[in-house]
Backbone bond lengths (Angstrom), bond angles and torsions (degrees), N, CA, C in turn:
res aa  C-N    CA-C-N  psi(-1)  N-CA   C-N-CA  omega(-1)  CA-C   N-CA-C  phi
1 M - - - 1.463 - - 1.522 112.03 -
2 V 1.339 117.86 -23.02 1.456 119.43 -177.40 1.529 111.77 -66.05
3 L 1.337 118.47 -37.91 1.451 119.86 177.76 1.510 111.07 -62.74
4 F 1.308 116.68 -39.25 1.458 121.02 -178.55 1.515 110.55 -65.19
5 K 1.318 117.11 -39.11 1.450 120.70 -179.44 1.523 111.00 -63.13
6 K 1.331 117.49 -41.68 1.455 119.64 -179.06 1.497 111.60 -65.52
7 N 1.323 117.41 -34.74 1.466 121.04 -175.97 1.513 111.71 -79.06
8 V 1.328 117.07 -39.86 1.473 119.91 -169.94 1.522 111.04 -135.19
9 P 1.340 119.68 82.32 1.458 119.88 179.74 1.526 112.77 -62.19
10 I 1.326 118.86 -31.26 1.454 120.76 -179.08 1.530 112.23 -65.48
11 V 1.312 116.51 -26.89 1.459 119.90 -177.50 1.518 112.14 -99.53
12 S 1.317 118.24 -27.46 1.453 120.93 -176.46 1.519 110.69 -57.97
13 L 1.327 116.26 -32.48 1.457 119.60 179.54 1.517 111.26 -65.66
14 L 1.306 116.29 -24.57 1.448 119.53 179.04 1.517 111.62 -81.18
15 L 1.324 115.12 -29.10 1.455 118.89 -174.32 1.529 112.77 -92.43
16 L 1.340 116.97 -27.54 1.460 119.77 -176.49 1.516 108.45 -98.40
17 L 1.286 116.54 84.17 1.424 120.31 -169.02 1.537 110.93 -120.38
18 L 3.203 151.91 172.25 1.426 164.90 87.23 1.511 105.82 -101.07
19 L 1.123 118.60 138.02 1.450 122.47 -172.23 1.503 111.58 -105.63
20 T 1.353 116.64 134.61 1.455 122.17 174.27 1.510 108.15 -127.81
21 P 1.350 119.02 76.56 1.451 121.70 -172.13 1.521 114.26 -66.76
22 Q 1.341 117.91 -12.20 1.448 118.44 179.82 1.521 112.11 -78.87
23 T 1.351 117.36 -18.13 1.455 120.82 -175.09 1.521 111.02 -72.88
24 K 1.355 116.29 123.81 1.459 120.19 179.42 1.518 112.36 -129.38
25 A 1.327 118.63 -20.44 1.438 121.80 -179.86 1.526 109.45 -81.19
26 I 1.326 117.12 135.61 1.453 120.79 178.79 1.518 109.24 -133.20
27 E 1.313 116.10 159.05 1.453 121.13 -179.26 1.508 109.84 -74.64
28 P 1.357 117.05 153.50 1.462 119.61 176.37 1.513 110.93 -59.69
29 L 1.314 116.89 143.83 1.458 121.71 -179.77 1.515 109.52 -116.26
30 P 1.308 118.61 151.66 1.466 120.79 -176.56 1.529 112.63 -73.50
31 V 1.319 115.20 158.90 1.458 124.56 172.94 1.527 112.12 52.99
32 P 1.326 118.70 70.30 1.460 119.71 175.13 1.514 110.40 -65.57
33 P 1.329 117.90 143.27 1.466 119.38 179.53 1.515 110.68 -65.26
34 Q 1.325 116.17 142.01 1.463 121.21 -178.47 1.507 109.22 -127.75
35 G 1.343 114.63 161.72 1.456 120.26 176.32 1.513 112.96 77.57
36 M 1.311 116.32 -159.95 1.462 122.11 -176.66 1.529 110.96 -75.14
37 L 1.308 115.29 145.72 1.449 119.54 176.37 1.524 110.59 -73.43
38 P 1.325 117.28 139.02 1.467 118.42 172.95 1.511 110.77 -69.09
39 S 1.307 116.60 164.66 1.456 119.67 178.76 1.522 109.80 -72.13
40 R 1.306 115.78 159.85 1.439 121.57 179.92 1.545 109.68 -65.57
41 G 1.300 115.75 159.98 1.454 120.73 -178.38 1.506 113.28 -67.41
42 T 1.318 115.97 -176.15 1.465 120.96 -170.36 1.511 113.59 -105.32
43 L 1.333 119.17 14.66 1.447 119.31 177.04 1.534 111.11 -62.84
44 P 1.320 117.29 139.09 1.482 119.53 176.53 1.518 110.03 -66.68
45 S 1.310 117.70 112.79 1.463 121.93 -172.95 1.525 110.97 -90.19
46 Q 1.323 115.58 150.90 1.457 120.58 178.91 1.528 111.82 -95.52
47 G 1.362 118.14 1.22 1.451 120.95 173.68 1.520 114.46 98.69
48 T 1.318 119.11 -34.76 1.440 123.67 177.32 1.519 110.14 -126.71
49 L 1.320 117.14 132.12 1.457 119.20 -178.93 1.531 110.06 -62.68
50 P 1.321 117.34 137.73 1.474 121.01 -178.20 1.517 112.20 -80.52
51 F 1.321 117.88 -12.76 1.476 121.83 -179.84 1.531 108.23 -125.16
52 A 1.345 114.82 159.54 1.455 119.40 -178.81 1.518 108.51 -161.69
53 P 1.337 116.89 161.40 1.473 119.34 176.55 1.523 110.99 -51.81
54 G 1.306 116.02 135.49 1.458 121.27 -178.10 1.526 112.12 106.10
55 E 1.329 117.90 -17.23 1.465 119.28 177.92 1.528 110.24 -68.77
56 R 1.322 115.01 132.54 1.474 121.20 179.57 1.515 108.91 -143.79
57 L 1.325 115.61 119.32 1.446 122.53 -177.64 1.529 109.39 -119.27
58 V 1.323 116.09 126.54 1.465 121.31 -178.36 1.532 108.85 -114.29
59 Y 1.327 116.16 134.79 1.458 121.56 -175.76 1.516 111.56 -125.80
60 D 1.312 115.08 143.77 1.461 123.24 168.40 1.529 107.17 -88.22
61 V 1.318 117.60 127.90 1.463 122.35 -178.05 1.526 109.09 -108.25
62 R 1.333 116.88 126.74 1.467 121.78 -178.44 1.522 110.81 -130.17
63 Y 1.323 113.59 141.91 1.465 122.18 175.78 1.520 107.45 -124.01
64 L 1.330 115.87 123.80 1.464 121.65 -175.59 1.513 111.78 54.13
65 G 1.356 115.76 33.59 1.437 121.29 177.81 1.518 115.08 82.82
66 V 1.333 117.01 -4.90 1.469 121.38 -178.54 1.541 108.55 -100.73
67 R 1.325 115.39 132.05 1.460 119.40 -179.39 1.515 109.96 -66.79
68 T 1.336 116.69 125.40 1.464 121.92 -178.00 1.507 113.01 -113.15
69 G 1.347 118.64 -15.13 1.453 118.74 -179.31 1.521 112.92 171.84
70 T 1.316 114.36 -172.20 1.455 122.25 179.51 1.519 109.78 -126.64
71 A 1.313 116.58 136.71 1.465 122.81 179.63 1.518 109.62 -118.39
72 V 1.340 116.17 142.99 1.458 120.88 179.08 1.525 109.36 -134.05
73 L 1.319 116.55 134.19 1.463 123.24 171.45 1.517 107.92 -116.99
74 A 1.326 117.73 135.60 1.466 119.68 -177.61 1.529 111.12 -147.14
75 V 1.338 114.63 148.80 1.458 123.05 173.51 1.518 107.68 -111.50
76 L 1.346 116.51 122.08 1.464 120.43 -177.24 1.531 110.74 -96.07
77 D 1.329 115.83 177.34 1.459 120.93 179.12 1.525 110.37 -64.12
78 V 1.336 115.81 148.95 1.463 121.37 179.37 1.519 110.57 -61.14
79 I 1.349 117.00 135.62 1.442 123.01 174.99 1.535 108.68 -126.64
80 T 1.323 116.06 173.78 1.469 120.93 176.14 1.524 108.53 -107.10
81 L 1.318 115.86 126.53 1.456 122.82 179.18 1.513 108.11 -125.97
82 N 1.341 116.78 117.84 1.470 121.03 -179.65 1.530 112.26 51.51
83 G 1.342 115.60 39.80 1.456 120.86 176.40 1.515 114.61 83.29
84 Q 1.323 118.86 1.89 1.458 122.01 -179.15 1.520 110.31 -118.19
85 E 1.332 116.86 141.40 1.453 120.61 175.25 1.539 108.42 -77.61
86 V 1.332 115.22 133.30 1.462 120.50 -177.95 1.517 110.49 -136.31
87 Y 1.328 115.03 152.78 1.458 121.97 169.48 1.526 107.08 -90.74
88 P 1.333 119.67 117.36 1.462 119.34 172.52 1.532 109.18 -76.53
89 L 1.319 115.82 124.26 1.464 122.36 177.76 1.525 107.90 -109.07
90 L 1.323 117.37 125.71 1.457 121.16 -178.54 1.513 111.04 -113.19
91 S 1.313 115.06 134.88 1.473 121.66 174.14 1.513 105.72 -130.72
92 T 1.343 116.68 117.03 1.453 119.41 -179.45 1.514 109.50 -132.87
93 A 1.330 115.30 153.36 1.483 119.52 -178.32 1.506 110.34 -141.39
94 Q 1.307 115.56 144.15 1.451 121.77 172.20 1.526 109.02 -136.01
95 S 1.317 115.47 135.06 1.457 119.49 175.10 1.521 109.95 -74.53
96 G 1.328 116.32 151.53 1.458 121.24 176.25 1.523 111.48 -76.67
97 D 1.316 115.51 176.34 1.470 120.22 -176.69 1.517 111.70 -58.12
98 F 1.351 116.94 -42.91 1.454 120.25 -177.11 1.530 111.25 -65.87
99 A 1.329 116.32 -49.07 1.449 121.01 -177.71 1.528 111.34 -67.87
100 S 1.339 116.80 -32.47 1.466 120.20 -177.84 1.515 112.06 -64.07
101 A 1.318 116.27 -26.12 1.455 119.89 179.07 1.534 111.39 -67.36
102 F 1.347 116.61 -25.28 1.459 120.72 -178.00 1.540 111.54 -107.26
103 Y 1.311 116.14 -40.97 1.480 120.41 -175.64 1.527 109.12 -151.44
104 P 1.336 118.37 84.82 1.466 120.39 -177.83 1.525 112.11 -67.82
105 V 1.310 115.56 138.80 1.461 122.63 178.89 1.515 109.35 -129.77
106 N 1.318 116.48 130.15 1.476 122.98 173.11 1.510 106.90 -147.02
107 D 1.336 117.05 87.42 1.452 122.71 -170.51 1.516 111.86 -114.64
108 R 1.325 114.46 153.50 1.474 120.41 179.21 1.530 108.16 -144.49
109 V 1.316 115.13 129.29 1.465 122.37 176.32 1.518 108.35 -126.52
110 E 1.331 116.70 130.54 1.463 122.10 178.76 1.522 108.88 -122.45
111 S 1.318 115.60 122.33 1.452 121.54 177.08 1.520 108.48 -116.44
112 Y 1.334 116.64 146.82 1.470 121.08 -177.22 1.521 108.02 -122.10
113 L 1.323 115.52 103.93 1.467 122.86 -173.73 1.529 109.21 -94.21
114 N 1.329 117.02 122.00 1.460 122.20 -178.24 1.519 110.61 -62.11
115 V 1.337 117.20 126.38 1.472 121.86 -175.87 1.525 110.71 -63.66
116 K 1.321 118.36 -42.58 1.471 121.38 -177.36 1.507 113.33 -79.28
117 G 1.317 115.97 -40.16 1.466 118.67 -173.29 1.512 114.18 -93.94
118 L 1.326 117.22 -20.69 1.481 121.93 -174.06 1.524 110.78 54.76
119 Y 1.325 115.54 43.75 1.455 123.09 169.66 1.532 107.32 -129.72
120 S 1.308 117.30 168.49 1.447 121.24 -176.58 1.520 111.48 -80.63
121 D 1.331 116.74 134.76 1.459 121.82 171.07 1.529 110.86 -97.91
122 A 1.328 117.15 -28.22 1.472 119.54 -179.91 1.522 110.00 -169.79
123 I 1.323 114.61 160.87 1.459 121.13 173.13 1.524 108.37 -145.35
124 K 1.330 116.76 139.81 1.454 123.33 175.74 1.517 107.78 -122.70
125 V 1.325 116.79 130.85 1.452 123.08 -178.37 1.514 109.16 -121.34
126 N 1.330 116.83 125.64 1.458 122.64 179.20 1.523 107.71 -131.95
127 L 1.333 117.03 102.39 1.457 122.18 -173.05 1.529 110.32 -111.19
128 H 1.327 115.45 130.79 1.460 122.40 174.06 1.524 106.63 -123.18
129 D 1.310 116.50 92.89 1.457 121.02 -174.45 1.538 109.99 -124.74
130 G 1.320 115.75 126.80 1.459 120.37 174.34 1.512 114.21 55.12
131 G 1.330 117.34 33.32 1.472 120.32 179.11 1.510 113.84 87.07
132 K 1.343 118.14 -3.78 1.458 122.26 178.36 1.519 110.36 -104.74
133 N 1.334 116.62 140.40 1.449 122.44 178.07 1.525 110.30 -112.73
134 R 1.328 116.15 131.99 1.460 120.45 179.09 1.527 108.56 -135.08
135 K 1.318 115.92 130.92 1.457 120.65 179.41 1.534 109.96 -126.79
136 K 1.318 114.37 143.40 1.469 119.90 179.20 1.516 108.47 -154.79
137 Q 1.324 116.83 144.35 1.447 119.44 170.16 1.521 109.80 -140.03
138 I 1.318 114.78 145.03 1.462 121.51 -179.07 1.520 108.28 -130.53
139 A 1.320 116.69 129.64 1.472 122.09 173.72 1.524 108.24 -109.32
140 F 1.319 116.32 135.56 1.471 121.90 -176.48 1.527 110.06 -107.82
141 D 1.317 116.76 122.07 1.456 122.04 170.55 1.526 106.96 -95.07
142 Q 1.337 115.39 100.52 1.470 120.12 -173.39 1.529 111.92 -82.22
143 V 1.324 117.81 -0.77 1.473 121.12 174.71 1.528 110.26 -94.33
144 E 1.341 115.96 -49.74 1.457 120.46 178.84 1.512 112.57 -86.02
145 H 1.333 116.40 -5.66 1.469 122.85 179.25 1.528 112.60 59.14
146 K 1.338 113.73 53.69 1.464 121.46 178.35 1.525 109.72 -130.54
147 A 1.319 116.06 144.84 1.465 121.81 173.71 1.531 106.99 -118.41
148 T 1.341 115.83 128.62 1.465 121.24 178.08 1.521 107.93 -108.28
149 Q 1.312 116.24 117.28 1.466 122.70 -177.96 1.525 109.75 -109.06
150 V 1.338 115.16 132.52 1.459 121.79 175.08 1.531 107.40 -119.89
151 Q 1.335 115.22 118.10 1.458 120.44 -179.60 1.512 109.08 -147.05
152 D 1.336 115.75 129.25 1.475 121.44 179.09 1.528 111.27 53.80
153 G 1.342 115.88 38.32 1.453 120.69 178.59 1.506 114.72 77.49
154 K 1.324 117.59 0.21 1.464 122.07 -178.66 1.519 109.67 -101.04
155 R 1.313 117.32 131.14 1.457 123.03 179.74 1.516 109.80 -109.75
156 E 1.333 116.82 125.43 1.455 122.36 -180.00 1.521 110.26 -132.31
157 V 1.314 116.70 147.03 1.457 122.08 179.85 1.523 108.49 -120.04
158 F 1.346 116.40 133.87 1.462 121.54 -176.78 1.528 109.86 -129.49
159 D 1.308 116.73 151.48 1.463 122.23 172.53 1.528 108.67 -76.11
160 I 1.342 115.24 144.19 1.474 120.30 178.95 1.526 108.86 -135.50
161 P 1.331 117.81 154.89 1.468 120.29 175.58 1.530 110.39 -76.98
162 P 1.324 117.63 164.18 1.478 120.55 177.60 1.524 111.50 -60.39
163 N 1.336 115.11 147.35 1.460 122.14 173.58 1.517 113.79 57.06
164 V 1.310 117.38 34.06 1.471 121.13 -175.43 1.514 109.67 -74.29
165 N 1.326 116.04 150.91 1.455 123.30 174.83 1.522 110.17 -116.17
166 D 1.330 115.16 164.52 1.456 119.15 177.19 1.527 108.95 -96.65
167 S 1.328 116.69 -177.82 1.458 120.46 -172.62 1.516 113.58 -72.14
168 L 1.332 118.44 -14.50 1.477 120.14 174.24 1.515 111.18 -97.46
169 S 1.333 117.55 -47.80 1.472 119.19 -177.40 1.519 111.99 -62.15
170 S 1.327 118.08 -29.20 1.467 120.82 -179.66 1.537 111.23 -62.55
171 L 1.338 116.21 -28.68 1.449 120.56 -179.41 1.537 111.06 -74.60
172 Y 1.315 116.85 -18.33 1.456 121.55 172.49 1.517 111.38 -90.28
173 I 1.335 116.05 -37.91 1.452 120.63 -176.43 1.518 112.04 -62.38
174 F 1.310 118.15 -38.22 1.463 118.67 -178.58 1.515 111.45 -63.07
175 R 1.331 117.80 -23.83 1.445 121.25 177.26 1.530 113.11 -69.69
176 T 1.346 117.52 -16.41 1.452 120.72 178.67 1.522 112.22 -83.66
177 A 1.321 116.43 -11.53 1.459 120.42 -176.16 1.518 111.52 -84.83
178 T 1.323 115.96 155.39 1.450 122.45 171.26 1.522 108.54 -78.93
179 L 1.319 117.77 118.37 1.459 122.07 -176.20 1.517 110.26 -98.89
180 T 1.315 116.29 116.48 1.459 123.03 -179.19 1.524 109.16 -117.07
181 V 1.326 115.65 126.44 1.469 119.82 -178.54 1.521 110.27 -55.84
182 G 1.315 116.37 132.15 1.444 122.11 179.49 1.521 114.07 92.98
183 S 1.334 116.88 -5.39 1.465 120.02 179.32 1.510 110.42 -113.91
184 S 1.332 116.57 174.04 1.453 122.24 179.62 1.524 110.99 -131.80
185 V 1.315 115.60 151.92 1.460 123.32 173.84 1.523 107.09 -117.44
186 F 1.346 117.22 137.76 1.469 121.18 -179.88 1.518 110.00 -116.53
187 I 1.336 116.13 136.75 1.455 122.30 -179.08 1.520 108.95 -128.97
188 D 1.331 116.76 129.23 1.463 120.81 175.46 1.513 110.24 -75.32
189 V 1.345 115.46 131.04 1.462 121.82 -176.17 1.512 109.01 -131.26
190 H 1.343 115.89 144.22 1.470 120.55 172.81 1.530 109.00 -129.80
191 D 1.339 114.90 136.21 1.462 120.53 173.72 1.522 109.05 -161.87
192 S 1.337 115.71 139.01 1.468 122.10 175.36 1.525 113.23 51.30
193 G 1.330 115.23 42.88 1.453 121.00 175.38 1.496 115.35 79.92
194 K 1.325 118.75 4.37 1.461 122.69 -178.70 1.516 111.43 -115.70
195 N 1.338 116.10 140.63 1.464 121.86 170.98 1.517 107.86 -108.72
196 W 1.324 116.10 136.59 1.460 119.69 174.79 1.512 110.40 -151.34
197 K 1.299 116.38 168.44 1.443 121.76 174.75 1.527 109.03 -104.03
198 L 1.302 115.47 133.14 1.454 121.05 174.94 1.530 107.71 -96.94
199 E 1.326 116.19 116.79 1.458 120.10 177.31 1.526 109.35 -91.59
200 I 1.322 114.91 127.45 1.464 121.97 173.68 1.522 106.46 -107.87
201 A 1.340 117.16 99.69 1.445 121.81 -179.47 1.536 109.05 -91.42
202 V 1.316 115.96 126.22 1.474 120.73 -177.46 1.523 108.03 -89.19
203 L 1.336 116.76 112.58 1.456 120.73 -170.41 1.529 113.70 -92.88
204 G 1.326 117.88 -35.08 1.469 119.22 -177.12 1.506 110.96 166.54
205 K 1.331 115.15 -168.38 1.449 121.15 -179.34 1.522 109.61 -120.78
206 E 1.343 115.62 138.26 1.454 121.52 -179.76 1.516 110.47 -143.48
207 T 1.327 115.31 160.44 1.470 121.40 174.23 1.531 108.03 -99.14
208 V 1.324 116.03 130.14 1.459 121.77 -176.76 1.527 108.99 -124.39
209 T 1.328 115.70 130.55 1.457 121.37 177.77 1.525 110.21 -103.84
210 T 1.323 116.15 130.19 1.451 123.00 -179.40 1.535 108.52 -125.99
211 P 1.332 118.97 172.37 1.466 121.23 177.18 1.528 113.52 -61.18
212 I 1.340 118.47 -18.22 1.471 119.83 -179.16 1.529 111.84 -108.04
213 G 1.309 117.17 9.80 1.452 118.70 175.27 1.513 113.06 139.19
214 T 1.336 114.83 176.75 1.474 122.63 179.05 1.522 108.98 -104.74
215 F 1.333 116.22 135.81 1.465 121.31 -174.49 1.517 110.95 -127.53
216 D 1.344 115.19 141.38 1.460 120.73 165.45 1.537 105.98 -78.56
217 T 1.320 116.24 126.74 1.469 118.87 -173.85 1.530 112.59 -130.38
218 I 1.322 113.25 162.98 1.465 122.10 168.59 1.516 107.33 -108.03
219 K 1.321 115.82 127.38 1.471 120.88 179.57 1.499 110.09 -94.09
220 V 1.351 116.56 126.68 1.464 120.67 178.27 1.523 108.83 -126.00
221 Q 1.309 113.70 159.00 1.461 120.69 175.08 1.514 108.08 -119.64
222 A 1.336 117.00 121.09 1.457 121.70 179.70 1.508 109.71 -100.67
223 T 1.340 117.09 122.21 1.458 121.34 -176.73 1.525 109.56 -135.01
224 P 1.346 118.15 125.43 1.466 119.75 175.43 1.518 111.73 -76.01
225 R 1.324 116.33 141.72 1.460 121.14 176.79 1.518 108.82 -126.63
226 Y 1.330 115.77 119.36 1.460 120.66 -178.00 1.519 110.10 -114.69
227 E 1.332 116.11 120.81 1.456 121.67 -179.88 1.515 111.75 52.17
228 G 1.341 116.30 43.62 1.440 121.08 174.40 1.516 115.03 84.18
229 I 1.345 117.44 -3.27 1.459 120.64 -177.63 1.523 108.96 -106.51
230 F 1.324 117.29 128.77 1.454 122.26 175.97 1.523 109.20 -85.93
231 F 1.328 115.23 131.15 1.452 120.42 174.38 1.520 108.07 -94.15
232 N 1.320 117.10 84.12 1.465 120.60 -174.70 1.523 112.45 -62.18
233 K 1.333 117.01 -29.88 1.464 119.35 177.37 1.504 111.89 -66.26
234 G 1.332 116.63 -15.63 1.435 120.07 -179.09 1.514 113.89 -97.82
235 S 1.313 117.85 10.89 1.455 120.85 -178.24 1.516 111.21 -73.50
236 I 1.319 114.65 148.84 1.450 120.98 173.97 1.522 107.62 -133.46
237 F 1.311 115.57 142.10 1.467 120.66 175.80 1.525 108.35 -99.47
238 I 1.321 114.90 132.91 1.454 121.46 -177.75 1.525 108.45 -128.59
239 W 1.319 116.55 132.96 1.463 122.03 175.31 1.539 108.22 -108.23
240 V 1.336 117.35 114.99 1.465 121.13 -179.56 1.518 109.10 -111.95
241 T 1.327 116.45 150.63 1.457 120.66 -178.87 1.524 109.80 -59.84
242 D 1.324 115.26 140.04 1.462 122.11 -178.78 1.518 109.35 -83.93
243 D 1.329 115.40 66.65 1.455 122.92 178.38 1.522 108.08 -153.96
244 D 1.316 116.58 -172.12 1.465 119.72 -176.09 1.533 113.33 -68.79
245 R 1.337 117.83 -24.87 1.463 119.82 -176.01 1.526 112.38 -82.32
246 K 1.315 118.54 -27.68 1.464 122.23 179.06 1.534 112.06 50.32
247 I 1.311 116.16 53.20 1.453 122.13 179.66 1.527 109.49 -73.21
248 P 1.345 118.69 125.24 1.477 119.40 174.83 1.528 109.30 -67.42
249 V 1.315 117.05 118.41 1.467 120.68 179.93 1.520 112.15 -103.42
250 K 1.340 115.62 -18.24 1.455 119.44 179.24 1.521 109.06 -156.05
251 M 1.332 117.13 142.77 1.450 122.65 177.70 1.520 107.71 -139.31
252 K 1.322 116.54 141.34 1.470 119.33 -177.66 1.524 109.32 -148.47
253 S 1.302 115.34 139.46 1.463 121.02 175.58 1.523 110.22 -145.84
254 K 1.312 115.62 137.74 1.463 120.73 175.94 1.530 108.84 -83.91
255 I 1.322 115.71 143.32 1.449 121.44 173.52 1.529 108.12 -124.49
256 K 1.316 117.43 -170.87 1.459 119.83 -174.64 1.521 111.58 -58.07
257 I 1.317 115.13 -38.83 1.471 120.04 178.75 1.510 108.36 -124.25
258 G 1.337 117.97 105.77 1.458 121.49 176.92 1.515 113.73 79.08
259 S 1.326 115.64 -148.98 1.463 120.83 -177.85 1.518 109.50 -151.17
260 I 1.329 114.74 160.86 1.463 122.34 175.79 1.517 107.62 -112.99
261 T 1.328 117.41 133.00 1.457 122.19 179.59 1.510 109.82 -129.59
262 T 1.317 116.16 133.90 1.458 121.49 172.97 1.522 108.53 -116.32
263 T 1.317 116.98 137.13 1.462 121.96 -177.12 1.527 109.40 -131.20
264 L 1.314 116.47 134.54 1.467 122.28 -178.22 1.534 109.50 -65.84
265 I 1.344 115.95 127.31 1.458 120.18 178.21 1.536 111.79 -122.02
266 S 1.330 117.70 -8.55 1.467 120.90 177.13 1.515 108.45 -156.35
267 R 1.334 116.01 141.28 1.466 119.91 -176.43 1.509 110.90 -143.53
268 R 1.338 115.34 131.35 1.443 120.92 171.75 1.518 107.89 -133.18
269 D 1.323 118.58 121.00 1.461 122.46 -177.67 1.512 110.77 -84.02
270 G 1.350 115.46 150.93 1.455 120.87 169.60 1.523 109.79 -91.24
271 E 1.315 115.60 177.13 1.459 120.15 177.57 1.511 109.36 -78.34
272 A 1.322 117.01 140.95 1.459 122.00 -179.54 1.524 110.44 -60.77
273 V 1.336 116.34 138.60 1.455 121.95 179.96 1.516 108.18 -122.17
274 E 1.321 116.68 132.44 1.465 120.78 179.48 1.516 109.72 -71.31
275 A 1.305 117.22 132.10 1.444 121.18 -179.55 1.529 110.05 -70.85
276 V 1.353 115.94 149.59 1.465 120.36 176.21 1.522 108.16 -77.01
277 P 1.328 118.68 128.84 1.466 120.48 -179.52 1.538 111.09 -58.30
278 Q 1.309 116.15 142.84 1.448 120.21 177.56 1.520 110.38 -69.66
279 K 1.343 116.34 144.72 1.464 121.53 179.94 1.515 110.07 -84.99
C-alpha cells in the first residue's frame, strides 16, 4: 500500500481506512472561516444528497489478489466546527495479520464537509505506516481563499480556489453530481500545498458482483490534473451503484507492480438528506 500512497494521494485516503463513529470531539483548528459563506460550487446536483450520517461502508483491500487489510468509510452525525455545521467524514485503515508482519498500517483521516457549502472546512491526517507516524491538519478559509497547513510543527498558508475540497471530501462530492456516460465532472482539490482538478470521467455501465450482492454500476475514472497535466499513473477506476446514492462498490488502481483492489463487503446507509439549493 505504501507505493500506492506515493503515487496517488487523492486515492490513498480511500484505501487506508477502523471506524470510531462515537467520536465527535475534535481539537481546535487554525484559521476559522469568517464573514459570509461563499456560494456552493457548480457541480450539477441531483437534489438529494447521496450520503448522510449513519452511512458506513466496509471494504476488503487486496494487493496482487492477496488480502492486505480492511478499509472503512463513514459519515458521522453533524457537529459544529468554528461556528459552522459540518459532516465529519472518517476514513480509516488497518492492515491484516499477514500484511502487518511486513508493513503494519493503522491510519485515520478526518474530513469536515460544510453542510451548507459542500466544501471542505478542514482535514486531519494521522498515518501510522510501517513504524512511521505522520500527522497533518489543514484548515480552509473559504472566504479569504486560504488554506493553513500544520505539519511537523511547521505552519504554512496557501492560496486556494473557491469551494475547494480536500482529498477525502472530494470522493464524496463527486457522488452529488449527475453522472452521464461520455462526460466528465471536475472538482477543485487542495492537499499538501498543491491545488489541482480531479476529473471524474464517466466511462460506462457494468454489473459488479461483490460478497454482499450483485450491483448495476456506473464505472468512472478519477484522474488528478495539475497545471493542465494529467497524471495518468494516478488514475483509479471506481464502480458506483447506478442509483441516487452512488455507493462505491469496487475500486481499482494499477501501481508499479500489480494493482490494488477494494471491494465492498458491508454496507449501512444513512438517512437521505435534502441538498441545499445552489445560490
